[in-house]
DOROMAR-840848 format. One line per field, with one value per residue (C-alpha): x negated, y negated, z; residue number from 1; residue in three letters. Coordinates in steps of 0.2 Angstrom, whole numbers. Example, Ala and Ser with C-alpha at 12.3 -4.5 7.8 and 13.67 -1.06 7.14 Angstrom:
REM residues 2
px	[-62|-68]
py	[22|5]
pz	[39|36]
nuba	[1|2]
tigu	[ALA|SER]
//
This chain:
REM residues 562
px	[-101|-109|-102|-85|-86|-91|-77|-64|-71|-70|-52|-48|-55|-46|-29|-31|-33|-23|-16|-28|-18|-30|-28|-12|-6|-2|12|22|35|47|62|56|57|38|31|13|6|-6|-6|-12|2|15|29|31|42|31|15|4|-7|-21|-28|-29|-29|-17|-23|-10|4|16|33|42|39|21|18|29|14|5|17|13|28|27|12|16|28|40|50|64|65|82|79|74|60|42|29|11|12|13|-4|-1|-16|-13|-5|-8|-7|-8|0|18|23|40|43|40|55|60|67|66|81|88|99|106|92|103|100|81|87|97|83|70|83|85|67|64|76|66|50|41|38|22|22|18|33|29|39|41|45|57|58|65|70|83|91|108|100|83|74|58|63|56|52|69|76|67|62|79|78|59|54|42|35|23|32|24|35|26|33|35|19|9|2|13|19|33|27|37|32|24|11|9|5|-7|-16|-17|-8|0|5|-13|-21|-30|-27|-42|-50|-39|-24|-9|-1|17|24|40|40|50|42|25|27|22|37|30|25|6|0|-16|-31|-21|-16|-34|-30|-17|-20|-5|-8|0|1|-6|6|1|-2|-14|-28|-18|-2|-10|-19|-2|7|-6|-6|13|12|0|11|26|17|12|30|37|24|27|46|44|32|17|2|-12|-15|-28|-31|-38|-49|-51|-44|-50|-60|-62|-43|-40|-53|-45|-28|-36|-44|-27|-18|-8|-16|-3|-9|-26|-33|-47|-53|-63|-71|-71|-82|-98|-114|-123|-135|-138|-119|-119|-132|-121|-107|-119|-121|-103|-100|-112|-102|-86|-92|-83|-82|-72|-54|-46|-55|-65|-74|-64|-68|-73|-59|-58|-45|-47|-30|-13|5|18|31|21|16|-3|-7|-22|-15|-23|-8|2|18|33|43|29|18|7|-2|-10|-12|-26|-43|-49|-67|-77|-80|-99|-97|-85|-96|-111|-102|-96|-113|-122|-109|-109|-128|-127|-115|-99|-82|-73|-55|-49|-32|-28|-10|-11|-17|-33|-36|-35|-46|-59|-59|-62|-76|-85|-83|-90|-104|-109|-109|-120|-132|-133|-130|-114|-109|-93|-89|-70|-68|-50|-39|-27|-9|-14|2|1|-10|-15|-10|-28|-34|-24|-36|-51|-45|-48|-64|-71|-64|-56|-41|-25|-19|-1|14|30|42|33|42|59|56|48|58|71|59|45|51|56|38|29|41|47|31|19|31|28|11|19|19|14|13|18|6|-8|-5|-4|-20|-28|-29|-26|-15|-13|3|7|18|8|17|21|23|35|44|33|46|39|57|59|43|49|65|57|45|58|72|64|81|87|88|107|108|112|119|108|91|81|69|57|62|48|37|46|38|46|49|36|23|28|26|9|3|9|-1|-15|-18|-20|-32|-42|-43|-52|-63|-53|-44|-53|-45|-29|-14|-10|-2|-16|-26|-41|-32|-27|-10|-2|16|34|51|65|83|87|80|71|69|88|98|106|95|107|103|84|82|94|83|76|61|66|49|31|16|-1|-16|-6|4|22|22|40|56|73|85|71]
py	[46|61|55|54|71|78|70|76|94|94|88|101|115|110|108|125|134|135|118|110|103|89|83|72|62|44|48|63|66|81|90|84|92|89|91|91|92|105|121|131|124|117|114|110|102|91|81|75|59|53|36|35|53|68|81|94|100|114|118|106|118|119|100|95|101|86|74|65|57|38|37|47|38|52|50|63|64|73|84|70|71|67|63|57|38|32|27|16|19|4|-11|-30|-34|-51|-66|-69|-86|-92|-103|-90|-87|-69|-63|-44|-35|-51|-46|-63|-75|-90|-85|-90|-107|-109|-103|-114|-129|-125|-124|-140|-149|-143|-149|-166|-171|-163|-149|-131|-119|-101|-85|-69|-51|-54|-40|-45|-27|-29|-45|-43|-48|-39|-54|-62|-78|-95|-112|-119|-108|-119|-135|-144|-141|-144|-159|-166|-150|-136|-119|-102|-86|-70|-55|-39|-32|-48|-46|-60|-76|-89|-107|-123|-137|-146|-133|-131|-149|-149|-134|-142|-127|-131|-122|-124|-115|-99|-83|-79|-62|-50|-62|-69|-86|-81|-92|-95|-86|-100|-116|-109|-118|-109|-101|-102|-84|-81|-63|-56|-67|-81|-84|-90|-105|-112|-129|-134|-152|-150|-163|-154|-152|-163|-152|-154|-141|-134|-133|-123|-112|-108|-106|-93|-84|-83|-76|-62|-58|-57|-45|-33|-34|-28|-14|-6|-8|3|16|10|13|12|1|1|-15|-15|-30|-43|-48|-58|-47|-60|-63|-45|-45|-60|-51|-36|-46|-54|-37|-41|-28|-14|-6|0|-8|-4|-19|-18|-30|-32|-20|-28|-24|-38|-29|-44|-44|-25|-27|-40|-27|-15|-27|-29|-10|-9|-22|-12|6|21|28|13|17|0|-11|-3|-7|1|3|-8|-12|-16|-19|-10|-15|-23|-15|-6|-19|-33|-24|-25|-7|-1|13|23|20|4|1|9|-7|-19|-10|-26|-22|-7|-17|-26|-21|-32|-30|-21|-2|-4|-18|-8|8|-2|-9|9|17|3|3|22|22|11|24|14|22|14|12|6|-1|10|11|15|32|24|14|30|39|26|26|45|44|30|41|56|47|39|57|63|48|47|65|73|67|66|50|52|38|33|30|17|20|33|29|36|50|60|78|83|71|78|93|81|73|89|93|76|75|59|54|49|35|33|23|33|18|12|27|22|4|7|21|9|3|16|26|10|4|20|33|50|60|49|47|66|60|46|47|65|70|88|91|83|93|109|105|104|85|78|63|48|39|20|6|-7|-20|-34|-28|-15|-15|-9|4|22|28|21|30|46|45|41|56|69|62|51|42|24|17|15|34|43|60|74|80|64|57|70|81|93|80|79|85|92|81|90|87|69|66|75|63|48|54|67|63|44|49|60|45|35|50|51|68|74|61|55|61|76|79|89|89|78|67|49|47|38|44|40|46|44|43|55|72|68|87|91|75|72|62|47|45|45|26|23|32|20|22|24|24|19|24|18|23|31|15|12|-3|-2|5|2|-8|-18]
pz	[83|91|108|101|94|110|119|107|107|126|126|113|123|139|129|121|137|152|158|171|186|187|169|169|155|153|141|137|124|128|119|102|85|82|64|67|49|58|48|63|74|62|74|93|106|116|116|130|128|139|134|115|112|111|124|122|110|114|122|134|148|146|142|157|168|162|170|186|194|195|183|167|155|149|133|130|111|113|98|87|74|80|67|65|63|45|37|22|10|-1|7|4|22|30|38|32|25|32|17|4|-7|-7|-24|-22|-29|-38|-53|-57|-63|-58|-40|-43|-48|-32|-20|-28|-27|-8|-5|-14|-3|12|4|1|-17|-23|-11|-18|-18|-19|-20|-29|-30|-45|-58|-74|-78|-64|-71|-80|-97|-93|-101|-95|-85|-92|-85|-90|-76|-62|-71|-68|-49|-47|-57|-44|-36|-42|-42|-43|-43|-44|-53|-41|-47|-45|-62|-70|-63|-68|-66|-70|-82|-67|-66|-84|-86|-71|-78|-96|-103|-120|-136|-142|-127|-130|-121|-109|-109|-101|-100|-109|-110|-115|-129|-137|-153|-162|-154|-149|-132|-116|-108|-90|-89|-86|-86|-78|-80|-87|-69|-66|-77|-64|-56|-46|-44|-27|-13|2|17|31|46|60|62|77|68|54|66|75|59|53|69|69|51|57|72|61|49|63|71|54|53|70|68|52|61|51|63|51|35|22|13|-5|-8|5|22|37|49|62|62|66|80|88|87|95|109|113|113|98|86|85|69|64|49|35|26|10|-2|-21|-32|-39|-47|-38|-27|-15|-12|-9|4|13|12|20|35|36|36|51|60|57|55|50|67|73|77|75|62|49|33|19|1|-14|-25|-44|-57|-74|-81|-77|-75|-86|-81|-87|-103|-98|-92|-103|-115|-128|-140|-142|-131|-138|-136|-141|-154|-156|-140|-130|-114|-107|-99|-86|-92|-105|-100|-100|-87|-77|-77|-71|-56|-52|-54|-44|-29|-29|-28|-12|-4|-5|-8|-23|-27|-44|-49|-64|-72|-90|-97|-104|-88|-78|-91|-90|-71|-70|-83|-73|-57|-67|-74|-57|-50|-65|-62|-43|-39|-30|-13|-3|-10|-10|-24|-26|-41|-35|-42|-55|-63|-81|-84|-99|-95|-99|-85|-71|-67|-66|-50|-40|-51|-47|-29|-34|-23|-31|-20|-25|-20|-23|-24|-40|-48|-44|-47|-64|-71|-77|-90|-91|-105|-115|-113|-116|-123|-115|-120|-111|-97|-93|-85|-75|-56|-58|-40|-41|-55|-46|-30|-40|-48|-31|-28|-11|-13|-1|-1|2|-3|-12|0|-4|-22|-14|3|18|23|22|21|4|-2|6|-3|-20|-18|-15|-26|-40|-41|-41|-23|-26|-29|-45|-51|-57|-51|-54|-66|-72|-57|-59|-52|-35|-19|-3|12|22|8|6|25|24|10|20|36|33|15|19|33|22|10|23|30|46|43|59|70|62|52|63|80|87|103|101|88|90|98|84|83|78|83|70|73|59|55|38|35|35|31|14|2|3|22|20|17|31|44|57|69|87|94|88|98|93|102|116|119|115|104|98|104|96|106|115]
nuba	[1|2|3|4|5|6|7|8|9|10|11|12|13|14|15|16|17|18|19|20|21|22|23|24|25|26|27|28|29|30|31|32|33|34|35|36|37|38|39|40|41|42|43|44|45|46|47|48|49|50|51|52|53|54|55|56|57|58|59|60|61|62|63|64|65|66|67|68|69|70|71|72|73|74|75|76|77|78|79|80|81|82|83|84|85|86|87|88|89|90|91|92|93|94|95|96|97|98|99|100|101|102|103|104|105|106|107|108|109|110|111|112|113|114|115|116|117|118|119|120|121|122|123|124|125|126|127|128|129|130|131|132|133|134|135|136|137|138|139|140|141|142|143|144|145|146|147|148|149|150|151|152|153|154|155|156|157|158|159|160|161|162|163|164|165|166|167|168|169|170|171|172|173|174|175|176|177|178|179|180|181|182|183|184|185|186|187|188|189|190|191|192|193|194|195|196|197|198|199|200|201|202|203|204|205|206|207|208|209|210|211|212|213|214|215|216|217|218|219|220|221|222|223|224|225|226|227|228|229|230|231|232|233|234|235|236|237|238|239|240|241|242|243|244|245|246|247|248|249|250|251|252|253|254|255|256|257|258|259|260|261|262|263|264|265|266|267|268|269|270|271|272|273|274|275|276|277|278|279|280|281|282|283|284|285|286|287|288|289|290|291|292|293|294|295|296|297|298|299|300|301|302|303|304|305|306|307|308|309|310|311|312|313|314|315|316|317|318|319|320|321|322|323|324|325|326|327|328|329|330|331|332|333|334|335|336|337|338|339|340|341|342|343|344|345|346|347|348|349|350|351|352|353|354|355|356|357|358|359|360|361|362|363|364|365|366|367|368|369|370|371|372|373|374|375|376|377|378|379|380|381|382|383|384|385|386|387|388|389|390|391|392|393|394|395|396|397|398|399|400|401|402|403|404|405|406|407|408|409|410|411|412|413|414|415|416|417|418|419|420|421|422|423|424|425|426|427|428|429|430|431|432|433|434|435|436|437|438|439|440|441|442|443|444|445|446|447|448|449|450|451|452|453|454|455|456|457|458|459|460|461|462|463|464|465|466|467|468|469|470|471|472|473|474|475|476|477|478|479|480|481|482|483|484|485|486|487|488|489|490|491|492|493|494|495|496|497|498|499|500|501|502|503|504|505|506|507|508|509|510|511|512|513|514|515|516|517|518|519|520|521|522|523|524|525|526|527|528|529|530|531|532|533|534|535|536|537|538|539|540|541|542|543|544|545|546|547|548|549|550|551|552|553|554|555|556|557|558|559|560|561|562]
tigu	[UNK|UNK|UNK|UNK|UNK|UNK|UNK|UNK|UNK|UNK|UNK|UNK|UNK|UNK|UNK|UNK|UNK|UNK|UNK|UNK|UNK|UNK|UNK|UNK|UNK|UNK|UNK|UNK|UNK|UNK|UNK|UNK|UNK|UNK|UNK|UNK|UNK|UNK|UNK|UNK|UNK|UNK|UNK|UNK|UNK|UNK|UNK|UNK|UNK|UNK|UNK|UNK|UNK|UNK|UNK|UNK|UNK|UNK|UNK|UNK|UNK|UNK|UNK|UNK|UNK|UNK|UNK|UNK|UNK|UNK|UNK|UNK|UNK|UNK|UNK|UNK|UNK|UNK|UNK|UNK|UNK|UNK|UNK|UNK|UNK|UNK|UNK|UNK|UNK|UNK|UNK|UNK|UNK|UNK|UNK|UNK|UNK|UNK|UNK|UNK|UNK|UNK|UNK|UNK|UNK|UNK|UNK|UNK|UNK|UNK|UNK|UNK|UNK|UNK|UNK|UNK|UNK|UNK|UNK|UNK|UNK|UNK|UNK|UNK|UNK|UNK|UNK|UNK|UNK|UNK|UNK|UNK|UNK|UNK|UNK|UNK|UNK|UNK|UNK|UNK|UNK|UNK|UNK|UNK|UNK|UNK|UNK|UNK|UNK|UNK|UNK|UNK|UNK|UNK|UNK|UNK|UNK|UNK|UNK|UNK|UNK|UNK|UNK|UNK|UNK|UNK|UNK|UNK|UNK|UNK|UNK|UNK|UNK|UNK|UNK|UNK|UNK|UNK|UNK|UNK|UNK|UNK|UNK|UNK|UNK|UNK|UNK|UNK|UNK|UNK|UNK|UNK|UNK|UNK|UNK|UNK|UNK|UNK|UNK|UNK|UNK|UNK|UNK|UNK|UNK|UNK|UNK|UNK|UNK|UNK|UNK|UNK|UNK|UNK|UNK|UNK|UNK|UNK|UNK|UNK|UNK|UNK|UNK|UNK|UNK|UNK|UNK|UNK|UNK|UNK|UNK|UNK|UNK|UNK|UNK|UNK|UNK|UNK|UNK|UNK|UNK|UNK|UNK|UNK|UNK|UNK|UNK|UNK|UNK|UNK|UNK|UNK|UNK|UNK|UNK|UNK|UNK|UNK|UNK|UNK|UNK|UNK|UNK|UNK|UNK|UNK|UNK|UNK|UNK|UNK|UNK|UNK|UNK|UNK|UNK|UNK|UNK|UNK|UNK|UNK|UNK|UNK|UNK|UNK|UNK|UNK|UNK|UNK|UNK|UNK|UNK|UNK|UNK|UNK|UNK|UNK|UNK|UNK|UNK|UNK|UNK|UNK|UNK|UNK|UNK|UNK|UNK|UNK|UNK|UNK|UNK|UNK|UNK|UNK|UNK|UNK|UNK|UNK|UNK|UNK|UNK|UNK|UNK|UNK|UNK|UNK|UNK|UNK|UNK|UNK|UNK|UNK|UNK|UNK|UNK|UNK|UNK|UNK|UNK|UNK|UNK|UNK|UNK|UNK|UNK|UNK|UNK|UNK|UNK|UNK|UNK|UNK|UNK|UNK|UNK|UNK|UNK|UNK|UNK|UNK|UNK|UNK|UNK|UNK|UNK|UNK|UNK|UNK|UNK|UNK|UNK|UNK|UNK|UNK|UNK|UNK|UNK|UNK|UNK|UNK|UNK|UNK|UNK|UNK|UNK|UNK|UNK|UNK|UNK|UNK|UNK|UNK|UNK|UNK|UNK|UNK|UNK|UNK|UNK|UNK|UNK|UNK|UNK|UNK|UNK|UNK|UNK|UNK|UNK|UNK|UNK|UNK|UNK|UNK|UNK|UNK|UNK|UNK|UNK|UNK|UNK|UNK|UNK|UNK|UNK|UNK|UNK|UNK|UNK|UNK|UNK|UNK|UNK|UNK|UNK|UNK|UNK|UNK|UNK|UNK|UNK|UNK|UNK|UNK|UNK|UNK|UNK|UNK|UNK|UNK|UNK|UNK|UNK|UNK|UNK|UNK|UNK|UNK|UNK|UNK|UNK|UNK|UNK|UNK|UNK|UNK|UNK|UNK|UNK|UNK|UNK|UNK|UNK|UNK|UNK|UNK|UNK|UNK|UNK|UNK|UNK|UNK|UNK|UNK|UNK|UNK|UNK|UNK|UNK|UNK|UNK|UNK|UNK|UNK|UNK|UNK|UNK|UNK|UNK|UNK|UNK|UNK|UNK|UNK|UNK|UNK|UNK|UNK|UNK|UNK|UNK|UNK|UNK|UNK|UNK|UNK|UNK|UNK|UNK|UNK|UNK|UNK|UNK|UNK|UNK|UNK|UNK|UNK|UNK|UNK|UNK|UNK|UNK|UNK|UNK|UNK|UNK|UNK|UNK|UNK|UNK|UNK|UNK|UNK|UNK|UNK|UNK|UNK|UNK|UNK|UNK|UNK|UNK|UNK|UNK|UNK|UNK|UNK|UNK|UNK|UNK|UNK]
//
């Protein structure tokens, strides 16, 4: 790490002073509207890049001196907006499945029937059919779907369709039978088998830990080892293609992913996005020691593939009615949500992992779930001593107003996904009432209280496109647009701040704010050029904004039209 710091310091000194005629750039961007996110130098026209690093930022005339004809690639931004590459702080990134049934934005449940029928026609009897991202609050009738919706078109295939939040699934009768789930089945701890209130029969909806009961009874698709390997590889390549086309140059994966797969992608020149990969939170000291070895293999001073944080779930979601709340749900007073484990067990895990020096991130949605998370972090600090832990509250969706100042006080990072607000606002007040909703997606209050937020998407729960998140953060309005100032408009943030949380805030959350998240000499050359000026366009054009260029590590990895 010391060698890296010396190199960066040297480069910074060269770039701040007069231009060295010997120092020529590999890539130069000129005539841009550069939003640097650097408080000391907030705006510029041009950028010079050498290798993976930015070596100079300034006027076009000054930066043009870094151009060596025939060697330096020059991009004329033509006045377009230039930003740091987007860093998705919470993304379930991995290989894409070409057979997955995409149900996002479905409003007519009959479309689910049609799509399952079509996939069954392409499949052999017994083959597992997967799909998801449906949201019943978007359905015309706003009712939970049931197995009857898909049973008639899938009598001989197991079908599993995940809700948009991933915390509930719809399965058909084939799966229920294979799993031994009947009207007499008992809910597991932290889970619910939804049952018809009249007949008592399972509806096909399984929530939270009830998903662990699933046995598919599937007939495995017969592919050779080479076919499986190629299919998986193509899935990774597709995912990386989507990321670079959307200007995403870094991703932080909660939980687990395959380190070796990304190493192979890097070796083959296919890795166009930096990645942090974590593991599951545990109190098992033997496993934590193994994590330490993995952390040495993928260290914090690595720029491409790094060990991330340890992830836990404390509750479910508002949409599924499983977020852990202090008071019952407004629309279902029989429940206050579900905790994924007793608090004592949860705190032990946090305290133990903190003692080993790990960063921790906890999925917390309900006000009680978030309160428990902050309490556990506070107790870990009291027991183990204060350090720069940068523990994270993943989602921080519904907060007690009294808990908002605790984020800055405890130096906990609210890792938030703005699109959750505009997806969930359709039903949030129905679930928890308007009073509790004042603490929902409270970006401005958290910022005003001194917290450093990190923005992301929660892909594939939500789309990977950062433009949807920026739109949500500055409007708090439905994707189709709506009149007025937005939902609880006092919590909106400015476009500049939203971009900052998607870049520098996310870098801070991964201890990389000295190397990523700003356009500044000595920083990694992860850059995007947009086709519209996000700082000035009307709000209805934000989600139509496209990426014209994506640069990762000084290399152009995507340009529109090619």
